C-alpha positions in Angstrom: 28.1 -116.5 -71.4 29.6 -115.5 -68.1 27.6 -114.4 -65.1 28.7 -110.8 -65.6 27.6 -110.8 -69.2 24.2 -112.3 -68.3 23.6 -109.7 -65.6 24.6 -106.9 -68.0 22.4 -108.3 -70.7 19.2 -108.8 -68.7 19.4 -106.2 -65.9 17.7 -103.4 -67.9 14.8 -105.7 -69.0 14.4 -107.0 -65.5 14.5 -103.5 -64.0 11.8 -102.4 -66.4 9.5 -105.3 -65.6 10.0 -104.8 -61.8 9.4 -101.0 -62.0 6.2 -101.5 -64.0 4.9 -103.9 -61.4 6.0 -102.0 -58.2 6.1 -98.4 -59.4 9.1 -97.6 -57.2 12.6 -97.3 -58.6 14.4 -98.3 -55.4 12.1 -101.3 -54.8 12.6 -102.4 -58.4 16.4 -102.2 -58.0 16.3 -104.2 -54.8 14.1 -106.9 -56.4 16.3 -107.3 -59.4 19.4 -107.5 -57.2 17.8 -110.1 -54.9 16.8 -112.1 -58.0 20.3 -112.1 -59.4 21.8 -113.1 -56.0 19.4 -116.1 -55.8 20.2 -117.0 -59.4 23.9 -117.0 -58.7 23.4 -119.3 -55.7 21.6 -122.1 -57.6 22.9 -124.8 -60.0 23.0 -123.1 -63.4 22.8 -126.5 -65.1 19.2 -126.9 -63.9 18.0 -123.8 -65.8 17.2 -124.5 -69.5 16.3 -120.9 -70.4 18.0 -118.2 -68.3 16.0 -115.3 -69.6 12.7 -117.0 -68.9 13.9 -118.0 -65.4 15.0 -114.5 -64.5 11.8 -112.8 -65.9 9.6 -115.2 -64.0 11.6 -114.9 -60.8 11.5 -111.0 -60.9 7.7 -111.1 -61.6 7.1 -113.5 -58.7 9.3 -111.4 -56.4 7.3 -108.3 -57.3 4.1 -110.0 -56.6 5.3 -111.2 -53.2 
């Protein structure tokens, strides 16, 4: 799966999670975007489960 396909697949889910935690559409969009930027900058081979990684990363970014 390409990066673009992964982003298209998981973006709606991640946005929903972020919005439910921060209750602000703009903040949720920023958090998801920052999460994807970080994900794109790391070694993809180290991630065993991309969906789990992204969900956990978005949740942690919301809590911070």
